[in-house]
C-alpha positions in Angstrom: 122.4 62.7 61.5 120.3 62.5 64.6 119.0 65.6 66.1 120.6 66.2 69.5 119.2 68.5 72.2 120.3 69.8 75.5 118.0 68.4 78.2 117.8 70.6 81.3 116.6 67.7 83.4 119.6 65.5 82.7 122.1 68.3 82.1 123.4 66.7 78.9 122.9 66.8 75.1 120.8 63.8 74.2 119.8 62.2 71.0 116.2 63.2 70.2 114.1 60.0 70.3 110.4 60.9 70.0 107.7 58.9 71.7 106.1 58.3 68.3 108.4 57.7 65.2 108.1 60.6 62.9 106.1 62.9 65.2 107.1 65.5 67.7 104.9 67.1 70.4 106.2 70.4 71.6 104.7 72.5 74.4 106.2 76.0 75.1 105.1 78.3 77.9 103.8 81.5 76.4 103.5 84.9 78.0 101.4 86.4 80.6 99.6 89.1 78.8 99.9 91.9 81.3 101.8 94.5 79.2 103.4 95.2 75.9 106.0 92.7 74.7 109.6 93.6 74.6 112.7 92.2 73.0 113.4 89.8 75.9 109.8 88.4 75.8 109.9 87.4 72.1 113.3 85.7 72.2 111.8 82.5 73.5 109.1 82.5 70.7 111.8 83.0 68.1 114.1 80.3 69.4 111.3 77.7 69.6 110.1 78.8 66.1 113.5 77.8 64.9 113.1 74.5 66.6 109.8 73.7 65.1 111.1 74.8 61.7 114.2 72.5 62.0 112.0 69.5 63.3 109.7 69.9 60.3 112.7 70.2 57.9 113.9 66.9 59.2 110.7 65.3 58.3 108.7 65.3 61.6 105.1 66.0 61.9 105.1 68.7 64.7 102.2 69.4 67.1 103.2 72.7 68.7 101.3 74.1 71.6 102.1 77.5 73.0 99.8 78.9 75.8 98.7 82.3 76.9 98.2 83.1 80.6 95.4 85.5 80.6 94.5 85.5 84.3 96.9 86.0 87.2 97.8 88.3 90.1 99.8 90.7 87.9 97.0 91.1 85.4 94.5 91.9 88.2 96.9 94.4 89.8 97.8 96.2 86.6 94.1 96.4 85.4 93.1 97.9 88.8 95.9 100.4 88.4 94.6 101.4 85.0 91.0 101.4 85.9 90.0 98.9 83.3 88.5 95.4 83.3 91.1 92.7 83.7 89.9 90.8 80.6 90.2 94.1 78.6 93.9 94.5 79.6 94.6 90.8 78.8 92.9 91.0 75.4 94.6 94.3 74.4 98.0 92.9 75.4 97.3 89.6 73.4 96.8 91.8 70.4 100.0 93.5 70.9 101.8 90.2 71.4 100.3 88.8 68.2 101.6 91.8 66.3 105.1 91.3 67.7 105.1 87.6 66.8 104.0 88.5 63.2 106.6 91.3 62.9 109.3 88.6 63.6 107.8 85.9 61.4 107.1 83.7 64.3 104.8 81.0 62.8 101.6 80.3 64.6 101.5 77.2 66.8 99.3 74.3 66.1 97.0 75.8 68.8 97.4 78.5 71.4 95.2 77.7 74.4 94.2 80.5 76.9 94.1 79.7 80.7 90.6 81.0 81.1 89.4 78.7 78.5 90.5 75.5 80.4 89.1 75.9 84.0 87.2 72.6 83.8 90.4 70.6 82.9 92.3 72.3 85.8 89.5 71.5 88.3 89.6 67.8 87.2 93.4 67.7 87.5 93.2 69.2 91.0 90.7 66.7 92.1 92.8 64.0 90.9 95.8 65.2 92.9 93.6 65.5 96.0 92.3 61.9 95.6 95.9 60.7 95.3 97.0 62.5 98.4 99.2 65.0 96.8 97.0 68.1 97.3 94.7 69.5 100.0 92.2 72.2 100.5 93.3 74.8 103.0 91.6 74.5 106.3 91.2 78.2 107.0 88.1 78.6 104.9 90.0 80.6 102.2 89.0 78.3 99.4 92.7 77.8 98.5 94.0 74.3 97.4 97.7 73.5 97.7 100.1 70.9 96.3 101.9 69.1 99.1 105.5 69.0 98.1 106.5 66.6 100.8 104.0 64.1 99.5 106.0 63.8 96.2 109.6 62.4 96.9 110.8 63.4 93.5 110.0 67.1 94.0 113.0 69.1 92.9 114.3 66.6 90.5 114.1 68.9 87.4 116.3 71.5 89.1 118.3 69.1 91.1 117.2 70.5 94.5 116.1 69.0 97.8 112.9 70.3 99.4 114.8 71.3 102.6 117.3 73.4 100.5 114.5 75.5 98.9 113.4 78.8 100.2 109.7 79.7 99.9 108.9 82.6 97.5 109.2 85.9 99.2 105.7 86.9 98.0 104.0 83.6 98.7 100.9 83.8 100.7 101.5 81.4 103.7 97.9 81.1 104.8 96.4 77.7 105.1 99.7 75.8 104.1 101.1 72.8 105.7 104.5 73.6 104.5 105.7 77.1 103.3 106.9 75.6 100.0 103.6 74.2 99.1 102.2 76.0 96.1 98.7 77.0 95.0 96.6 75.0 92.7 93.5 77.0 93.2 93.2 80.4 94.7 89.9 81.3 96.6 88.4 84.6 95.6 89.3 87.6 97.9 86.8 90.3 98.5 89.2 92.8 96.8 89.1 90.8 93.5 86.4 91.3 90.8 83.7 88.7 90.6 84.5 88.2 87.0 87.9 86.9 87.9 86.5 83.9 89.6 84.9 80.6 88.6 82.8 78.1 90.6 84.7 75.0 91.9 84.3 72.3 94.6 86.2 74.6 97.0 84.3 77.7 96.3 84.6 80.5 93.7 88.2 81.3 92.7 90.8 81.0 90.0 93.6 78.7 89.1 97.2 79.0 90.3 99.8 79.6 87.6 101.4 76.2 87.5 98.3 74.1 87.1 97.3 75.9 83.9 100.2 74.6 81.8 99.9 70.9 83.1 96.1 70.9 82.2 96.5 72.4 78.8 99.6 70.3 77.9 97.7 67.2 78.9 94.7 68.1 76.8 96.4 68.8 73.6 99.5 66.6 73.7 98.4 63.8 76.0 99.9 62.6 79.3 103.3 62.0 77.7 104.8 64.2 75.0 108.3 64.9 73.7 109.5 68.5 74.5 108.6 71.1 77.0 110.2 74.5 76.5 110.4 78.0 77.9 112.6 80.7 79.3 115.5 79.7 81.7 113.8 81.8 84.4 110.8 79.3 84.3 112.8 76.3 85.4 112.0 77.1 89.1 109.4 77.2 90.4 107.1 77.0 87.4 108.5 74.1 85.4 109.6 72.3 88.6 105.9 72.5 89.9 104.4 71.6 86.6 106.4 68.3 86.4 105.7 67.5 90.0 102.0 67.9 89.9 101.7 66.2 86.5 103.7 63.2 87.5 102.1 63.0 90.9 98.7 62.8 89.0 100.1 59.8 87.1 101.3 61.5 83.8 104.7 61.0 82.4 104.6 64.5 81.1 107.7 65.9 79.1 110.6 63.6 77.9 112.8 66.6 77.2 113.1 70.0 78.8 114.6 72.9 76.8 115.2 76.4 78.2 116.4 79.5 76.2 118.6 82.1 78.1 117.8 85.7 78.7 118.5 88.9 76.8 120.1 91.1 79.3 120.9 94.9 79.6 123.7 95.9 81.9 124.0 92.3 83.0 120.4 92.0 84.2 117.5 90.2 82.7 115.3 92.4 80.6 112.2 92.8 82.5 109.4 95.3 83.2 110.2 95.4 86.8 113.7 96.5 86.2 112.6 99.3 83.8 115.2 98.2 81.1 112.7 97.0 78.5 112.8 97.7 74.7 109.4 97.5 73.1 109.2 95.7 69.7 107.6 98.7 67.9 110.4 101.1 69.1 113.2 98.6 68.0 111.5 98.2 64.7 111.8 101.8 64.0 115.6 101.2 63.9 115.8 97.9 62.0 113.4 95.7 60.2 111.7 92.6 61.6 114.0 90.3 59.6 117.1 92.1 60.9 115.9 91.9 64.5 115.1 88.2 64.1 118.5 87.6 62.4 120.2 89.2 65.5 118.3 86.9 67.8 118.8 83.6 65.8 122.6 84.4 65.3 123.1 83.7 69.0 122.8 80.1 70.5 119.4 79.8 72.3 121.2 78.8 75.5 123.6 81.7 75.5 122.7 85.0 77.3 122.7 88.0 75.0 123.7 91.3 76.3 121.6 93.6 74.1 123.2 96.7 72.6 122.1 98.8 69.5 125.7 98.5 68.2 125.4 94.7 68.1 122.0 95.0 66.6 123.2 97.3 63.9 126.1 95.0 63.2 123.7 92.1 62.7 121.4 94.2 60.5 124.4 95.2 58.3 125.4 91.5 58.1 122.0 90.5 57.0 121.9 93.2 54.4 125.1 91.9 52.9 123.3 88.6 52.5 120.4 90.3 50.8 122.7 92.3 48.6 124.4 89.0 47.5 121.0 87.5 46.4 120.1 90.7 44.6 123.4 90.6 42.6 122.8 86.8 42.0 119.5 87.7 40.4 117.3 86.0 43.2 114.1 87.8 43.9 114.1 89.3 47.4 110.9 91.2 47.2 108.3 90.5 49.8 106.0 88.6 47.4 105.5 85.0 46.5 106.8 81.9 48.2 110.4 81.4 49.5 110.9 78.1 47.7 114.4 78.1 46.4 115.1 74.5 45.5 118.5 74.9 47.0 120.3 72.2 49.1 121.4 72.9 52.6 125.2 72.6 53.1 126.1 69.6 55.1 127.9 71.8 57.7 124.7 73.9 58.2 122.7 70.9 58.9 125.2 69.4 61.2 125.3 72.6 63.2 121.5 72.6 63.5 121.4 68.9 64.4 123.8 69.7 67.2 121.4 71.3 69.7 120.3 74.0 67.2 123.7 75.4 66.8 122.7 78.5 65.0 126.0 80.4 65.6 127.8 77.7 63.6 124.9 77.6 61.1 125.1 81.4 60.5 128.9 81.1 60.0 128.2 78.6 57.3 125.7 81.0 55.8 128.3 83.8 55.8 131.0 81.5 54.2 128.6 80.5 51.6 127.7 84.2 50.7 131.5 84.9 50.5 131.9 82.0 48.1 129.0 83.4 46.1 130.5 86.8 45.9 133.7 85.3 44.6 131.8 83.3 42.0 130.1 86.5 40.9 133.4 88.4 40.6 134.9 85.5 38.6 131.8 85.2 36.2 131.0 81.8 37.4 127.6 80.1 37.8 126.2 81.1 41.1 122.8 79.4 41.1 123.6 76.5 43.4 125.3 78.8 45.9 122.4 81.2 45.9 119.9 78.3 46.3 121.9 77.1 49.4 121.7 80.6 50.9 118.0 80.8 50.3 117.6 77.4 51.9 119.5 78.3 55.0 117.5 81.6 55.3 114.2 79.7 55.0 115.3 77.5 58.0 116.2 80.5 60.1 113.0 82.3 59.1 114.6 85.3 57.6 114.3 84.8 53.8 113.8 88.3 52.4 111.1 87.1 50.0 109.0 85.5 52.8 105.5 86.8 52.5 105.5 87.7 56.1 107.7 90.7 55.4 105.1 92.0 52.8 103.3 95.1 54.1 105.5 95.4 57.1 106.6 98.8 55.9 110.0 100.1 55.2 112.8 98.2 56.9 115.3 99.8 59.2 117.9 99.6 56.5 115.5 101.2 53.9 114.7 104.0 56.4 118.5 104.6 57.0 119.0 104.7 53.2 116.2 107.1 52.7 117.6 109.4 55.4 121.0 109.1 53.8 119.7 110.0 50.3 117.7 112.8 51.9 120.7 114.3 53.5 122.7 114.1 50.3 120.1 115.6 48.0 119.5 118.4 50.6 123.1 119.2 50.5 123.1 119.5 46.7 120.0 121.6 46.7 121.7 124.0 49.2 124.6 124.3 46.8 122.1 124.9 44.0 120.3 127.5 46.0 123.6 129.3 46.8 124.5 129.2 43.0 121.2 130.8 42.1 121.8 133.4 44.7 125.2 134.1 43.2 123.6 134.2 39.7 125.8 131.4 38.7 123.2 129.8 36.5 125.4 127.3 34.8 126.5 125.8 38.1 122.9 125.8 39.3 121.7 124.0 36.2 124.6 121.5 36.4 123.6 120.6 39.9 120.0 120.2 38.9 121.0 118.0 35.9 123.1 115.9 38.3 120.2 115.3 40.6 117.9 114.5 37.7 120.3 112.0 36.3 120.0 110.1 39.6 116.3 109.7 38.9 115.3 112.5 41.4 112.9 115.3 40.3 113.3 118.8 41.8 110.4 121.1 42.1 110.9 124.8 43.0 108.2 126.1 45.4 107.6 129.5 47.1 109.0 127.7 50.3 112.0 126.4 48.6 112.9 123.3 46.5 111.4 119.9 47.1 112.3 116.6 45.6 110.8 113.2 44.7 111.9 110.0 43.0 110.8 110.4 39.3 
C-alpha cells in the first residue's frame, strides 16, 4: 500500500509521493529552549519519531532535521529574570530537553541545527528577499528588517486566509512597518539587550526573527525543495505561514506536505507554561515508565487533541503491562538488554492502519487483538512464536518494545515502583502480625508468619528498631 498523509495545506489525505524515489526529507520545528520540557512539548517529537520509524520501515532513506531555537525574546526575558546569561539558560534547557527525548525513546534526528549556528545563512536569505522586493529595512534607524506581506500575493495560502482578514499579533512591535502584519526577519539590537545576543549584519548588530531561522536551516540541510514539514498545530500561523511565504518568495519550493500534531490539553486548554498547567517529564516519570508514557501518547492519533488525565495515563500503562506480561509468558525476553530484533511479521491490518495517515489508534487495536489471540494460544497449549513475533514487530514500530536498549538504565518503571510499594505494604502488614504474635508470646504463629515470608523469597532481619526485610 501507498503511505497516505494528511496535508494541512490542501486539507486532505494525500498519497505520499516523495521528490526523489526511495528518499524522504523531513523537517520538524523543534522547541525554543527557554524552560523545562513538559508532556505537551514532547508529543510532537514522539509523533514525528513514529513517522520517521514508519517511513524507514517502508524502505525510505530518511533525512530528518529537527531544529533548536536557542535565541529569542522569551529566552532573553527569562534569563534576565533569573540573572543568568541567555546562552547559559538555553544550554541548560537543551540538556533537559535531550533527557526528556531519551527518556521517551525519541531517536535522534539526522541533524539538529541550532539557530545561533546559522546566522550567515539567515543573512543571505534576508538579502535575497530584499533584492527580490519582498523585504525592506525599517526607515526608523532601528536596524529591523521586515517581510512585506503584501508583496507576496500567495501570503495566507497555507492557512487559507486573506491578508485583510488577519489581525496583527497583539505583542507585535509596530515600529518601522509598512503594514502592521509585516513580520520581522531581523531585529536590531536594543540597548536593553546584552551585546552577546547580537551579531553583525548589513543593517547593524541584531539577531534573527523567529521565522527566518527555520527557512534558512531547512534550506541548508534539505535543499530548496523537500518532502514534509511538521510541527505542532499551534505553529500553523503565524510561524509556518511565514516560513512558507518567505521561502517561496525567495524562489524556493519549500515543503510539499505539511503535517501538524494536535495539542495535549488540560481542562480543555493547551498545555503551556503561560497557563501554568504543565506537567514536567521527570515528575510524570515518577508515576509511570518512559515506555508507558510513550505508549499513552502513540495510542492517540497525532491529529487528535488529547485531554490529559492521570487516570487515562494509568489505564494506558496497565494496557502496556498486559502486553509485556504476554511476552514474558510467551518466553520472549523483555529485559532492557540486547537488540529488539524479533523476526516477526507485521499484521496486514497494522500496516494498513499505519499507511492510513499514521493511524496509531487502529494499529494499537490490532496490537491488543494480537495479544488476546496469543493469550488464547498459550491457554490452549498452542505454538505462540509467530504471534509473539508479530507483537514484537508492532512494538518496534511504535518505539515501545520493552527490550529496546533505550530503556536500559532508565531506573525502575512506574509499574515496578507500584509493585514494590504494594509488596512493601503486604510484607509490612505481615510483619505487624508477627510482632503482635511475639508480643502475645504466640511463638508458633510468629514462626509461621516468618516462614511464609521466607517462602516468598524475602529475608526478615530483626533489629533494635524493629524488623526489616530484603529480597533474598
